[in-house]
C-alpha atoms as a printed R data frame, in Angstrom:
    type eleno elety resid chain resno       x       y       z
1   ATOM     1    CA   MET     A     1  93.099 221.414 336.046
2   ATOM     2    CA   MET     A     2  94.252 222.424 332.605
3   ATOM     3    CA   VAL     A     3  97.350 223.909 330.980
4   ATOM     4    CA   ARG     A     4  96.861 227.515 329.858
5   ATOM     5    CA   ASP     A     5  97.356 226.484 326.224
6   ATOM     6    CA   GLY     A     6  94.107 224.510 326.412
7   ATOM     7    CA   TYR     A     7  92.129 227.636 327.239
8   ATOM     8    CA   ILE     A     8  93.875 229.602 324.479
9   ATOM     9    CA   TYR     A     9  93.279 227.012 321.749
10  ATOM    10    CA   GLY     A    10  89.793 226.185 322.994
11  ATOM    11    CA   ALA     A    11  88.606 229.801 323.272
12  ATOM    12    CA   SER     A    12  90.073 230.700 319.875
13  ATOM    13    CA   LEU     A    13  88.312 227.834 318.112
14  ATOM    14    CA   LEU     A    14  85.013 228.519 319.873
15  ATOM    15    CA   ALA     A    15  85.313 232.117 318.703
16  ATOM    16    CA   VAL     A    16  85.851 230.862 315.138
17  ATOM    17    CA   ALA     A    17  82.760 228.685 315.468
18  ATOM    18    CA   ALA     A    18  80.699 231.651 316.655
19  ATOM    19    CA   VAL     A    19  81.898 233.831 313.771
20  ATOM    20    CA   LEU     A    20  81.074 231.120 311.228
21  ATOM    21    CA   ILE     A    21  77.552 230.806 312.600
22  ATOM    22    CA   TRP     A    22  77.133 234.584 312.465
23  ATOM    23    CA   LEU     A    23  78.457 234.848 308.896
24  ATOM    24    CA   THR     A    24  76.627 231.863 307.414
25  ATOM    25    CA   ASP     A    25  73.576 231.604 309.670
26  ATOM    26    CA   ASN     A    26  74.209 227.855 309.560
27  ATOM    27    CA   TRP     A    27  75.411 226.046 312.687
28  ATOM    28    CA   MET     A    28  76.785 223.160 310.576
29  ATOM    29    CA   TRP     A    29  79.845 225.277 309.741
30  ATOM    30    CA   ALA     A    30  80.681 225.452 313.439
31  ATOM    31    CA   ILE     A    31  80.897 221.690 313.999
32  ATOM    32    CA   VAL     A    32  84.560 221.230 313.027
33  ATOM    33    CA   PRO     A    33  86.014 224.164 315.037
34  ATOM    34    CA   ALA     A    34  83.776 223.263 318.005
35  ATOM    35    CA   LEU     A    35  84.998 219.658 317.964
36  ATOM    36    CA   LEU     A    36  88.604 220.832 317.708
37  ATOM    37    CA   ALA     A    37  88.015 223.157 320.656
38  ATOM    38    CA   CYS     A    38  86.761 220.208 322.716
39  ATOM    39    CA   PHE     A    39  89.805 218.165 321.701
40  ATOM    40    CA   PHE     A    40  92.276 220.843 322.789
41  ATOM    41    CA   LEU     A    41  90.460 221.418 326.070
42  ATOM    42    CA   TRP     A    42  90.711 217.665 326.723
43  ATOM    43    CA   PHE     A    43  94.274 217.260 325.437
44  ATOM    44    CA   PHE     A    44  95.735 219.910 327.739
45  ATOM    45    CA   ARG     A    45  94.191 218.442 330.885
46  ATOM    46    CA   ASP     A    46  96.433 218.481 333.927
47  ATOM    47    CA   PRO     A    47  95.172 216.031 336.576
48  ATOM    48    CA   ASP     A    48  96.541 215.952 340.106
49  ATOM    49    CA   ARG     A    49  98.642 212.924 340.998
50  ATOM    50    CA   ARG     A    50  99.445 211.028 344.193
51  ATOM    51    CA   ILE     A    51 103.227 211.348 344.473
52  ATOM    52    CA   PRO     A    52 104.765 208.255 346.135
53  ATOM    53    CA   THR     A    53 106.859 208.699 349.255
54  ATOM    54    CA   GLY     A    54 109.988 206.797 350.227
55  ATOM    55    CA   SER     A    55 113.698 207.181 349.593
56  ATOM    56    CA   GLY     A    56 115.355 206.354 346.303
57  ATOM    57    CA   LEU     A    57 112.188 206.108 344.199
58  ATOM    58    CA   ILE     A    58 112.327 207.126 340.546
59  ATOM    59    CA   VAL     A    59 108.895 208.032 339.172
60  ATOM    60    CA   SER     A    60 107.765 208.335 335.592
61  ATOM    61    CA   PRO     A    61 108.212 211.802 334.061
62  ATOM    62    CA   GLY     A    62 105.186 211.252 331.824
63  ATOM    63    CA   ASP     A    63 102.050 209.260 331.057
64  ATOM    64    CA   GLY     A    64 102.249 206.567 328.417
65  ATOM    65    CA   LEU     A    65 103.290 203.090 327.370
66  ATOM    66    CA   VAL     A    66 106.624 201.556 328.395
67  ATOM    67    CA   THR     A    67 108.221 200.492 325.110
68  ATOM    68    CA   GLU     A    68 111.739 199.605 326.260
69  ATOM    69    CA   THR     A    69 113.772 198.726 329.337
70  ATOM    70    CA   ALA     A    70 117.469 198.236 328.640
71  ATOM    71    CA   VAL     A    71 120.964 198.564 330.053
72  ATOM    72    CA   ILE     A    72 123.055 200.863 327.871
73  ATOM    73    CA   THR     A    73 126.684 201.931 327.802
74  ATOM    74    CA   THR     A    74 127.401 205.608 328.496
75  ATOM    75    CA   PRO     A    75 130.661 207.576 328.891
76  ATOM    76    CA   THR     A    76 130.187 207.346 332.673
77  ATOM    77    CA   GLY     A    77 129.456 203.615 332.680
78  ATOM    78    CA   PRO     A    78 126.398 201.357 332.340
79  ATOM    79    CA   ARG     A    79 122.968 202.907 332.894
80  ATOM    80    CA   GLN     A    80 119.425 201.611 332.732
81  ATOM    81    CA   ARG     A    81 117.071 203.255 330.263
82  ATOM    82    CA   ILE     A    82 113.295 203.210 330.153
83  ATOM    83    CA   SER     A    83 111.458 204.579 327.113
84  ATOM    84    CA   ILE     A    84 107.844 205.747 327.382
85  ATOM    85    CA   PHE     A    85 105.673 206.538 324.355
86  ATOM    86    CA   LEU     A    86 103.031 209.256 324.734
87  ATOM    87    CA   SER     A    87 100.189 209.118 322.216
88  ATOM    88    CA   VAL     A    88  97.844 212.039 321.535
89  ATOM    89    CA   PHE     A    89  95.431 210.420 324.007
90  ATOM    90    CA   ASP     A    90  97.846 210.620 326.957
91  ATOM    91    CA   VAL     A    91  98.356 213.482 329.401
92  ATOM    92    CA   HIS     A    92 101.396 215.381 328.126
93  ATOM    93    CA   ILE     A    93 102.461 217.140 331.331
94  ATOM    94    CA   ASN     A    94 106.014 216.147 332.330
95  ATOM    95    CA   ARG     A    95 107.075 215.743 335.961
96  ATOM    96    CA   ALA     A    96 110.385 215.447 337.824
97  ATOM    97    CA   PRO     A    97 111.418 211.795 338.384
98  ATOM    98    CA   ILE     A    98 113.256 212.519 341.666
99  ATOM    99    CA   THR     A    99 113.812 215.344 344.123
100 ATOM   100    CA   GLY     A   100 117.002 217.154 343.259
101 ATOM   101    CA   VAL     A   101 118.880 219.976 341.608
102 ATOM   102    CA   LEU     A   102 118.970 220.432 337.836
103 ATOM   103    CA   SER     A   103 122.664 220.020 337.076
104 ATOM   104    CA   SER     A   104 122.204 220.229 333.293
105 ATOM   105    CA   VAL     A   105 119.444 221.346 330.919
106 ATOM   106    CA   HIS     A   106 120.297 221.025 327.231
107 ATOM   107    CA   TYR     A   107 117.951 221.603 324.294
108 ATOM   108    CA   GLN     A   108 118.902 220.358 320.831
109 ATOM   109    CA   THR     A   109 117.190 220.674 317.486
110 ATOM   110    CA   GLY     A   110 116.555 217.610 315.358
111 ATOM   111    CA   LYS     A   111 114.185 215.610 313.223
112 ATOM   112    CA   TYR     A   112 110.574 214.590 313.886
113 ATOM   113    CA   LEU     A   113 110.725 210.832 313.425
114 ATOM   114    CA   ASN     A   114 107.913 208.693 314.795
115 ATOM   115    CA   ALA     A   115 108.506 208.484 318.565
116 ATOM   116    CA   MET     A   116 108.222 204.668 318.367
117 ATOM   117    CA   ASN     A   117 111.321 204.622 316.144
118 ATOM   118    CA   PRO     A   118 114.424 203.776 318.251
119 ATOM   119    CA   ASP     A   119 116.434 206.353 316.258
120 ATOM   120    CA   SER     A   120 114.202 209.143 317.604
121 ATOM   121    CA   ALA     A   121 116.040 208.960 320.957
122 ATOM   122    CA   GLU     A   122 119.133 210.494 319.365
123 ATOM   123    CA   ARG     A   123 117.986 212.163 316.153
124 ATOM   124    CA   ASN     A   124 114.765 213.962 317.127
125 ATOM   125    CA   GLU     A   125 114.366 217.401 318.638
126 ATOM   126    CA   GLN     A   126 114.739 216.976 322.395
127 ATOM   127    CA   ASN     A   127 115.412 218.527 325.773
128 ATOM   128    CA   VAL     A   128 117.854 216.589 327.968
129 ATOM   129    CA   VAL     A   129 117.716 217.193 331.727
130 ATOM   130    CA   THR     A   130 120.078 215.733 334.321
131 ATOM   131    CA   MET     A   131 119.187 215.816 338.019
132 ATOM   132    CA   LEU     A   132 121.326 215.174 341.090
133 ATOM   133    CA   GLY     A   133 119.217 213.787 343.930
134 ATOM   134    CA   GLN     A   134 118.802 215.606 347.218
135 ATOM   135    CA   GLY     A   135 117.142 214.753 350.516
136 ATOM   136    CA   SER     A   136 115.700 211.236 350.450
137 ATOM   137    CA   ASP     A   137 116.981 210.870 346.864
138 ATOM   138    CA   ALA     A   138 120.553 211.971 347.639
139 ATOM   139    CA   GLY     A   139 123.233 210.204 345.624
140 ATOM   140    CA   ILE     A   140 121.009 209.394 342.639
141 ATOM   141    CA   GLU     A   141 121.724 210.856 339.216
142 ATOM   142    CA   VAL     A   142 118.818 210.682 336.765
143 ATOM   143    CA   THR     A   143 118.653 211.988 333.213
144 ATOM   144    CA   PHE     A   144 115.384 212.310 331.346
145 ATOM   145    CA   LYS     A   145 114.752 213.360 327.789
146 ATOM   146    CA   GLN     A   146 111.688 215.130 326.419
147 ATOM   147    CA   ILE     A   147 111.686 213.892 322.818
148 ATOM   148    CA   ALA     A   148 109.509 215.353 320.074
149 ATOM   149    CA   GLY     A   149 107.579 212.877 317.934
150 ATOM   150    CA   LEU     A   150 106.009 212.826 314.497
151 ATOM   151    CA   LEU     A   151 103.299 215.334 315.493
152 ATOM   152    CA   ALA     A   152 105.053 217.151 318.345
153 ATOM   153    CA   ARG     A   153 106.366 220.559 317.369
154 ATOM   154    CA   ARG     A   154 107.068 222.204 320.693
155 ATOM   155    CA   ILE     A   155 108.857 221.102 323.841
156 ATOM   156    CA   VAL     A   156 108.248 223.177 326.978
157 ATOM   157    CA   PHE     A   157 110.528 223.107 330.047
158 ATOM   158    CA   ARG     A   158 109.969 225.674 332.780
159 ATOM   159    CA   TYR     A   159 113.148 225.449 334.863
160 ATOM   160    CA   SER     A   160 116.850 226.293 334.505
161 ATOM   161    CA   GLU     A   161 120.136 224.772 335.614
162 ATOM   162    CA   GLY     A   162 120.769 225.159 339.333
163 ATOM   163    CA   GLN     A   163 117.114 225.121 340.368
164 ATOM   164    CA   THR     A   164 115.704 222.459 342.680
165 ATOM   165    CA   VAL     A   165 112.485 220.563 341.989
166 ATOM   166    CA   ALA     A   166 110.580 217.975 343.995
167 ATOM   167    CA   ARG     A   167 109.721 214.437 342.914
168 ATOM   168    CA   GLY     A   168 106.533 214.548 340.853
169 ATOM   169    CA   GLU     A   169 106.599 218.332 340.421
170 ATOM   170    CA   ARG     A   170 105.337 219.636 337.079
171 ATOM   171    CA   VAL     A   171 108.318 220.757 334.977
172 ATOM   172    CA   GLY     A   172 106.971 221.104 331.423
173 ATOM   173    CA   LEU     A   173 105.138 219.388 328.595
174 ATOM   174    CA   ILE     A   174 105.465 218.137 325.025
175 ATOM   175    CA   LYS     A   175 102.703 219.161 322.657
176 ATOM   176    CA   PHE     A   176 101.099 216.168 320.915
177 ATOM   177    CA   GLY     A   177 102.548 212.676 320.290
178 ATOM   178    CA   SER     A   178 105.987 212.265 321.821
179 ATOM   179    CA   ARG     A   179 108.361 210.205 323.965
180 ATOM   180    CA   VAL     A   180 110.298 210.435 327.218
181 ATOM   181    CA   ASP     A   181 113.431 208.453 328.059
182 ATOM   182    CA   VAL     A   182 114.732 208.047 331.610
183 ATOM   183    CA   LEU     A   183 118.321 207.021 332.420
184 ATOM   184    CA   PHE     A   184 119.295 206.025 335.964
185 ATOM   185    CA   PRO     A   185 121.860 203.884 337.840
186 ATOM   186    CA   ALA     A   186 122.380 200.337 336.574
187 ATOM   187    CA   ASN     A   187 121.905 198.879 340.068
188 ATOM   188    CA   ALA     A   188 118.387 200.297 340.508
189 ATOM   189    CA   ILE     A   189 115.593 197.733 340.827
190 ATOM   190    CA   LEU     A   190 113.041 197.930 338.025
191 ATOM   191    CA   ARG     A   191 109.391 198.246 339.002
192 ATOM   192    CA   VAL     A   192 107.889 198.199 335.474
193 ATOM   193    CA   LYS     A   193 108.123 196.115 332.319
194 ATOM   194    CA   VAL     A   194 107.565 196.617 328.611
195 ATOM   195    CA   GLY     A   195 103.876 196.891 327.743
196 ATOM   196    CA   GLU     A   196 102.822 198.523 331.026
197 ATOM   197    CA   ARG     A   197 101.104 201.900 331.122
198 ATOM   198    CA   VAL     A   198 102.462 204.472 333.568
199 ATOM   199    CA   LYS     A   199 101.339 207.809 334.994
200 ATOM   200    CA   GLY     A   200 103.617 210.808 335.305
201 ATOM   201    CA   GLY     A   201 104.640 211.599 338.865
202 ATOM   202    CA   GLU     A   202 102.726 208.622 340.254
203 ATOM   203    CA   SER     A   203 104.087 205.377 338.768
204 ATOM   204    CA   VAL     A   204 107.402 204.162 340.229
205 ATOM   205    CA   LEU     A   205 109.768 203.103 337.445
206 ATOM   206    CA   ALA     A   206 112.620 201.907 339.671
207 ATOM   207    CA   ALA     A   207 113.925 201.983 343.242
208 ATOM   208    CA   MET     A   208 117.462 202.170 344.528
209 ATOM   209    CA   HIS     A   209 116.752 199.878 347.504
210 ATOM   210    CA   ARG     A   210 114.452 196.880 347.715
211 ATOM   211    CA   GLY     A   211 113.087 198.007 351.067
212 ATOM   212    CA   ASP     A   212 111.607 201.255 349.725
213 ATOM   213    CA   GLY     A   213 107.859 201.330 349.244
214 ATOM   214    CA   ALA     A   214 105.698 203.069 346.668
């Protein structure tokens, strides 16, 4: 599968390549736009994922490298935070970490610091989504941030406050290098560590109860 943007960028660049060949009668001029077309078709890939079952599981909202696990202080008390860095080589589709209702969706403008910079979590352009768990995830509150990076210039989120989404469901994407942060209850049991690579919708970041399986 592929995000629609991949077809748009890919087809446009292939058209440019064809026009250059027609105008110059030299296929060498088409190499750069053709390679860029291949890159965009690959970048916007949207693979299916095996969504884990079980109650109280919090899955990764994106593909990438875990760069931080920490307990932070928030106005509502201590929370655990996991930061995931998405390079241009990762799948950039974002997925819901739990099943629940979107209690808050807030977009804010900001800078475009390197996503590996800790300051990017607060200062960069971002979309902050808070979910209240339902069904097997009832009682869990999870917040995740789509954070623009040095190259990212567009954050996409397809849902609005009050809507319900399922664990692992596709909810949006961040175009090019970026970062996602996930905040969840302090008593959740971590399932990942710094340096691990995770897959959106498939990798379990934490569980609310030790008996739950992935």
